[in-house]
C-alpha positions as CSV (number, residue, x, y, z in Angstrom):
1,X,6.4,47.1,-14.4
2,X,9.0,46.4,-17.0
3,X,10.2,43.3,-14.8
4,X,6.4,41.9,-15.1
5,X,6.0,42.3,-18.6
6,X,9.7,40.7,-19.3
7,X,8.7,37.8,-17.0
8,X,4.9,37.2,-18.8
9,X,6.8,37.4,-22.1
10,X,9.3,35.0,-21.4
11,X,6.4,32.9,-19.6
12,X,4.3,32.9,-23.3
13,X,7.3,32.1,-25.3
14,X,9.2,29.3,-22.8
15,X,5.9,27.6,-22.1
16,X,5.3,26.0,-25.5
17,X,8.9,25.0,-26.0
18,X,8.7,23.3,-22.8
19,X,5.5,21.8,-23.5
20,X,6.6,20.4,-26.7
21,X,9.8,19.0,-25.0
22,X,7.8,17.4,-22.3
23,X,5.5,15.9,-24.6
24,X,8.6,14.5,-26.4
25,X,9.8,13.1,-23.4
26,X,6.3,11.3,-22.6
27,X,6.1,9.7,-26.1
28,X,9.7,8.5,-25.7
29,X,8.9,6.8,-22.2
30,X,6.0,5.4,-23.5
31,X,8.0,3.6,-26.2
32,X,10.3,2.4,-23.9
33,X,7.9,1.0,-21.6
34,X,6.4,-0.7,-24.7
35,X,9.4,-2.6,-25.7
36,X,9.3,-3.7,-21.8
37,X,6.2,-4.8,-22.0
38,X,6.5,-6.7,-25.3
39,X,8.8,-9.5,-23.2
40,X,5.1,-10.6,-21.9
41,X,5.5,-12.0,-18.5
42,X,3.3,-9.6,-17.4
43,X,-0.8,-9.2,-18.9
44,X,-1.0,-5.6,-17.6
45,X,0.3,-2.6,-15.5
46,X,-0.2,0.9,-15.1
47,X,2.7,3.6,-13.9
48,X,2.8,6.9,-12.7
49,X,5.4,9.8,-11.9
50,X,4.4,12.9,-10.5
51,X,5.8,15.5,-7.8
52,X,4.1,17.7,-5.2
53,X,2.1,20.0,-7.7
54,X,0.6,17.2,-10.1
55,X,1.2,13.8,-11.8
56,X,3.8,14.2,-14.6
57,X,3.0,11.0,-16.3
58,X,0.3,8.1,-16.0
59,X,-0.3,5.3,-18.2
60,X,-1.7,2.0,-18.6
61,X,-0.1,-1.1,-20.7
62,X,-1.2,-4.4,-21.6
63,X,-4.6,-5.9,-20.7
64,X,-6.7,-6.0,-17.4
65,X,-9.1,-8.7,-19.2
66,X,-6.9,-10.5,-22.4
67,X,-9.4,-12.9,-23.1
68,X,-12.1,-9.6,-23.7
69,X,-9.1,-7.8,-25.2
70,X,-9.9,-5.0,-22.3
71,X,-7.2,-2.6,-22.0
72,X,-5.3,-1.8,-18.5
73,X,-5.6,1.7,-17.9
74,X,-5.1,4.5,-15.6
75,X,-8.3,4.0,-14.1
76,X,-8.2,0.2,-13.9
77,X,-8.7,-1.3,-10.3
78,X,-6.9,-3.9,-8.6
79,X,-6.0,-4.5,-5.3
80,X,-2.2,-3.0,-4.0
81,X,-0.9,-5.4,-1.1
82,X,0.8,-4.2,1.5
83,X,1.0,-0.6,0.5
84,X,-2.5,-0.7,2.1
85,X,-1.0,-0.4,5.4
86,X,0.2,3.4,4.8
87,X,-3.4,4.1,5.4
88,X,-3.7,2.3,8.3
89,X,-1.1,5.0,9.6
90,X,-2.6,8.0,8.2
91,X,-5.9,7.0,10.2
92,X,-4.2,5.9,13.4
93,X,-2.8,9.7,13.0
94,X,-6.2,11.3,12.6
95,X,-8.0,9.5,15.4
96,X,-5.3,10.5,17.5
97,X,-5.7,14.3,16.6
98,X,-9.5,13.5,17.2
99,X,-8.5,12.5,20.8
100,X,-9.6,8.9,20.3
101,X,-6.5,7.2,20.8
102,X,-2.8,7.4,21.3
103,X,0.0,5.6,19.7
104,X,1.7,4.9,22.8
105,X,-1.8,3.4,24.4
106,X,-1.5,-0.1,25.3
107,X,-3.7,-1.9,22.8
108,X,-5.9,-3.7,25.4
109,X,-7.2,-0.5,26.4
110,X,-9.2,-0.5,22.9
111,X,-9.5,-4.0,22.0
112,X,-12.4,-6.6,23.5
113,X,-10.3,-9.6,23.9
114,X,-6.7,-9.5,25.5
115,X,-3.7,-9.9,23.4
116,X,-0.4,-10.5,25.0
117,X,3.1,-12.1,24.4
118,X,2.6,-15.4,26.3
119,X,6.4,-15.2,26.6
120,X,6.1,-11.7,28.5
121,X,2.8,-11.7,30.2
122,X,3.2,-8.6,32.0
123,X,4.9,-6.4,29.1
124,X,2.2,-4.4,27.4
125,X,2.1,-4.2,23.9
126,X,1.4,-0.9,22.4
127,X,-0.1,0.5,19.2
128,X,3.1,2.5,18.1
129,X,4.7,-1.3,18.3
130,X,1.8,-2.7,16.0
131,X,2.4,0.5,13.4
132,X,6.6,-0.3,13.7
133,X,6.2,-3.9,13.4
134,X,7.9,-4.6,16.7
135,X,4.9,-5.7,18.8
136,X,6.5,-9.3,18.6
137,X,3.3,-10.6,16.8
138,X,4.3,-12.9,14.2
139,X,1.9,-14.1,10.9
140,X,0.8,-17.6,11.9
141,X,0.2,-20.2,9.3
142,X,-3.5,-19.8,9.9
143,X,-3.1,-16.0,8.3
144,X,-2.3,-17.4,5.3
145,X,-4.2,-20.4,5.0
146,X,-7.6,-18.9,6.0
147,X,-7.1,-15.2,4.9
148,X,-8.0,-15.4,1.4
149,X,-11.5,-15.6,0.5
150,X,-13.3,-16.3,-3.0
151,X,-15.8,-13.5,-4.4
152,X,-17.7,-16.3,-5.9
153,X,-18.0,-20.2,-5.2
154,X,-17.9,-20.8,-8.7
155,X,-15.4,-19.6,-10.8
156,X,-15.3,-21.5,-14.0
157,X,-12.1,-21.4,-15.9
158,X,-10.3,-19.1,-13.3
159,X,-8.1,-20.8,-11.3
160,X,-8.0,-20.7,-7.3
161,X,-5.2,-21.3,-4.9
162,X,-5.2,-24.4,-2.4
163,X,-5.5,-21.5,0.4
164,X,-8.6,-19.7,-1.3
165,X,-11.5,-20.3,1.2
166,X,-15.1,-20.5,-0.1
167,X,-16.8,-17.1,0.6
168,X,-19.3,-18.6,3.5
169,X,-15.8,-19.1,5.4
170,X,-15.3,-15.1,5.4
171,X,-14.8,-14.0,9.0
172,X,-15.3,-10.7,10.4
173,X,-12.3,-8.6,11.2
174,X,-12.4,-8.9,14.6
175,X,-13.6,-12.5,14.8
176,X,-10.4,-13.4,12.4
177,X,-8.0,-11.3,14.8
178,X,-9.3,-12.8,18.1
179,X,-8.8,-16.9,16.5
180,X,-5.5,-16.2,16.4
181,X,-4.2,-13.7,19.3
182,X,-6.9,-14.4,22.0
183,X,-5.9,-17.2,24.6
184,X,-9.5,-18.3,24.1
185,X,-9.0,-18.3,20.0
186,X,-9.2,-21.9,18.0
187,X,-6.3,-21.2,16.1
188,X,-4.2,-19.5,19.1
189,X,-0.6,-20.7,19.8
190,X,2.3,-19.6,21.9
191,X,4.4,-19.6,18.8
192,X,2.2,-17.0,17.4
193,X,4.2,-14.5,19.3
194,X,8.1,-14.0,19.1
195,X,10.3,-14.9,22.3
196,X,11.6,-11.8,22.3
197,X,9.7,-9.0,24.2
198,X,7.3,-6.6,23.2
199,X,9.1,-3.5,21.4
200,X,12.7,-5.0,20.7
201,X,12.5,-6.5,17.5
202,X,11.6,-5.8,13.7
203,X,8.9,-8.5,12.6
204,X,6.6,-7.4,9.9
205,X,3.3,-8.5,11.2
206,X,0.5,-8.3,8.6
207,X,-1.7,-9.6,11.6
208,X,-0.5,-6.8,13.8
209,X,-1.5,-4.5,11.1
210,X,-5.1,-5.7,11.2
211,X,-4.9,-5.3,14.6
212,X,-4.2,-1.9,14.5
213,X,-6.8,-1.4,12.0
214,X,-9.5,-3.1,14.7
215,X,-8.3,-0.9,17.6
216,X,-9.0,2.3,15.3
217,X,-12.8,0.8,14.8
218,X,-13.1,0.4,18.5
219,X,-11.4,3.7,19.9
220,X,-13.5,5.9,17.0
221,X,-16.7,3.5,16.9
222,X,-16.2,3.8,13.3
223,X,-15.7,1.1,10.8
224,X,-12.2,1.3,9.2
225,X,-13.4,1.4,5.7
226,X,-15.9,4.1,6.5
227,X,-13.2,5.9,8.3
228,X,-10.6,6.2,5.7
229,X,-13.3,6.9,3.0
230,X,-14.3,9.9,5.1
231,X,-10.7,11.2,6.2
232,X,-8.7,10.1,3.2
233,X,-10.5,9.3,0.3
234,X,-12.9,11.8,0.0
235,X,-10.7,14.7,1.0
236,X,-8.2,13.7,-1.9
237,X,-11.1,12.8,-4.3
238,X,-9.8,9.2,-4.4
239,X,-13.4,8.5,-5.8
240,X,-12.8,5.0,-7.6
241,X,-10.9,3.6,-4.4
242,X,-12.5,1.3,-1.9
243,X,-11.8,-1.7,0.5
244,X,-14.5,-3.9,-1.3
245,X,-16.0,-5.3,-4.3
246,X,-19.1,-3.5,-3.3
247,X,-17.3,0.0,-2.7
248,X,-15.7,0.7,-5.9
249,X,-17.1,0.0,-9.7
250,X,-16.6,-3.4,-10.4
251,X,-16.7,-3.3,-14.1
252,X,-13.4,-1.2,-13.8
253,X,-11.6,-4.0,-12.0
254,X,-8.7,-5.8,-13.4
255,X,-8.2,-9.7,-13.7
256,X,-5.6,-10.8,-12.1
257,X,-3.3,-13.6,-13.3
258,X,-1.1,-16.3,-12.0
259,X,1.1,-16.2,-15.0
260,X,0.4,-14.4,-18.5
261,X,-2.1,-17.0,-19.5
262,X,-4.0,-18.1,-16.4
263,X,-6.5,-15.7,-15.0
264,X,-6.9,-16.0,-11.2
265,X,-10.2,-16.1,-9.6
266,X,-11.0,-13.1,-7.4
267,X,-10.4,-12.8,-3.9
268,X,-10.9,-11.1,-0.9
269,X,-9.0,-10.7,2.4
270,X,-10.2,-11.5,5.6
271,X,-7.8,-9.1,7.3
272,X,-8.5,-6.3,5.0
273,X,-6.5,-3.5,6.0
274,X,-3.6,-5.2,5.6
275,X,-3.4,-5.2,1.9
276,X,-7.2,-5.1,0.5
277,X,-7.1,-1.6,-0.9
278,X,-8.7,-1.5,-4.2
279,X,-7.7,1.5,-6.2
280,X,-6.1,2.5,-9.6
281,X,-2.8,4.5,-10.6
282,X,-4.6,7.9,-11.0
283,X,-6.5,7.5,-7.5
284,X,-2.9,6.5,-5.9
285,X,-0.9,9.1,-7.6
286,X,-3.4,11.6,-5.7
287,X,-2.6,9.9,-2.5
288,X,1.4,10.1,-3.0
289,X,1.2,13.8,-4.2
290,X,-0.2,14.1,-0.6
291,X,2.5,12.6,0.9
292,X,5.0,14.4,-0.9
293,X,3.6,17.6,0.2
294,X,3.2,16.4,3.7
295,X,6.8,15.6,4.0
296,X,7.3,19.4,2.9
297,X,4.7,20.5,5.8
298,X,2.0,21.2,3.3
299,X,-0.2,18.2,3.9
300,X,-4.1,18.8,4.1
301,X,-4.8,15.2,5.5
302,X,-2.9,15.5,9.1
303,X,-1.5,18.5,11.0
304,X,2.2,19.1,10.7
305,X,3.0,17.1,13.8
306,X,1.2,14.4,13.1
307,X,2.7,14.0,9.5
308,X,6.0,14.6,11.1
309,X,5.4,11.5,13.1
310,X,4.0,9.6,10.2
311,X,7.7,10.1,8.5
312,X,10.1,9.9,11.6
313,X,12.2,6.9,11.6
314,X,11.4,5.2,14.7
315,X,13.8,2.0,14.8
316,X,17.5,1.5,15.4
317,X,19.9,-0.9,14.4
318,X,19.3,-2.6,17.7
319,X,15.7,-3.7,16.9
320,X,17.1,-5.8,13.5
321,X,18.8,-9.0,13.3
322,X,19.4,-7.8,9.5
323,X,19.1,-4.7,7.9
324,X,19.8,-4.3,4.4
325,X,20.7,-1.1,2.7
326,X,18.8,-1.6,-0.6
327,X,17.4,1.6,-2.0
328,X,13.7,0.4,-2.0
329,X,14.0,-1.7,1.4
330,X,10.9,-0.3,2.7
331,X,11.7,-2.2,5.7
332,X,15.2,-0.7,6.5
333,X,13.4,1.8,8.9
334,X,9.9,2.4,9.5
335,X,7.9,5.4,10.5
336,X,4.3,5.0,11.2
337,X,3.3,2.2,8.9
338,X,5.6,4.1,6.3
339,X,8.8,2.4,4.9
340,X,12.1,4.2,5.1
341,X,14.9,3.4,3.0
342,X,18.3,3.4,3.6
343,X,18.6,5.8,0.6
344,X,15.9,8.3,1.9
345,X,13.2,6.4,-0.4
346,X,9.7,6.6,1.4
347,X,6.9,4.4,0.5
348,X,5.7,0.6,0.3
349,X,6.0,-2.3,-1.5
350,X,3.1,-5.1,-2.0
351,X,2.4,-8.4,-3.0
352,X,-0.5,-10.8,-3.0
353,X,-2.1,-13.6,-5.6
354,X,-2.0,-11.8,-8.7
355,X,-0.6,-8.7,-7.6
356,X,2.7,-6.9,-7.4
357,X,3.2,-3.2,-6.5
358,X,5.4,-0.4,-5.4
359,X,5.0,3.1,-4.3
360,X,8.0,5.5,-3.2
361,X,8.9,9.4,-3.1
362,X,12.3,10.4,-3.1
363,X,12.7,12.9,0.0
364,X,15.5,14.7,-1.7
365,X,14.1,15.7,-5.2
366,X,10.4,15.4,-3.9
367,X,9.8,13.0,-7.0
368,X,7.2,10.2,-6.4
369,X,6.4,7.1,-8.7
370,X,4.4,4.1,-8.5
371,X,3.8,1.0,-10.5
372,X,0.5,-2.0,-10.2
373,X,0.8,-5.0,-11.7
374,X,-1.8,-7.5,-12.2
375,X,0.1,-10.6,-12.6
376,X,1.8,-12.6,-10.2
377,X,5.3,-12.9,-10.7
378,X,7.9,-15.1,-11.3
379,X,11.3,-15.2,-12.5
380,X,10.9,-13.7,-15.8
381,X,8.2,-11.3,-14.6
382,X,10.4,-10.1,-11.6
383,X,13.0,-8.9,-14.2
384,X,10.5,-7.4,-16.2
385,X,8.8,-5.3,-13.1
386,X,12.5,-4.5,-12.5
387,X,13.0,-3.3,-15.9
388,X,9.7,-1.2,-15.7
389,X,10.9,0.3,-12.3
390,X,14.6,1.4,-13.4
391,X,12.9,2.9,-16.5
392,X,10.4,5.3,-14.4
393,X,13.7,6.0,-12.3
394,X,15.6,7.0,-15.7
395,X,13.1,9.2,-16.8
396,X,11.9,10.8,-13.5
397,X,13.7,13.9,-13.7
398,X,13.3,14.5,-17.2
399,X,9.8,15.1,-17.1
């Protein structure tokens, strides 16, 4: 009884001191990030630092719409690039739990059209190979030339890129992929594939990621966006997240920028599962908290075995022609669409027109952080991006 009372007294006495100290640290971090933002190569961004229990720090800086003087906040929305692929990994493992597919299934077991490497026609491609970027599928030029679709045909003063297509050119995911990967497809070429056998070599493939999402659709008889909403977004209360403008509150969507002054026209991705997730730092923080818990065996989206598979390093030196040991190199090793660095950082990076993102957690300290930027990064912008990330690193163990 005495021990309980002493513990209670200490808790009451220490908690206010701890809270005051933590608030001071947050204020200092905000001031430091404001100084970096003052370099003004980035229009708007948001950051979060978190652990397995909750988000420790979450803050927006700059503008989501500079002309309207609208601030970038923790609930501002934007697409997050290739961090989206990690959601394909979770979805595939959930579908495997439901008995709809197996990661080692040949992909043609589920596809409505045949996909095979023309240099190795008798070697079957598997879902696992897609999920570890070893399927031998490359990203052909048509992926970039036909993959970005304008939201509106007319965009007034907002700039478009030369590879942005008109809204009426948007293709369903299945048709887009079939054009590139089926021998009967109008964009099909042999060099859409590596001249190495499937499973042998790491080759990052956005097209392969989209194909994995299509396989999930065929195996579950449910669209990828609806499957992920049911099994990921809703359970995690990621209420502001979706795969299209119609699935989110568009009034909260940030403008995207080619540079500090130039607004970029809104666009969507034909191959949307590979990079088209629209979310905020608040919602993505909920997801990263789940990943940290899952790494410790306490995740709620998947069972323990599935999560072990998600985080298990799948590749070896033999799978690479070059293997960089940078702290945040998400291609050093792969789980199931989950990047694993040589330094034990787990997560992913992302980039698309007007978008730069990074999300990792430290497998030792169980602390995660993320950064979402609404501006395309050139030389000075990259320096600012790195400075923001390094500042988060500096403070991540102080909160």
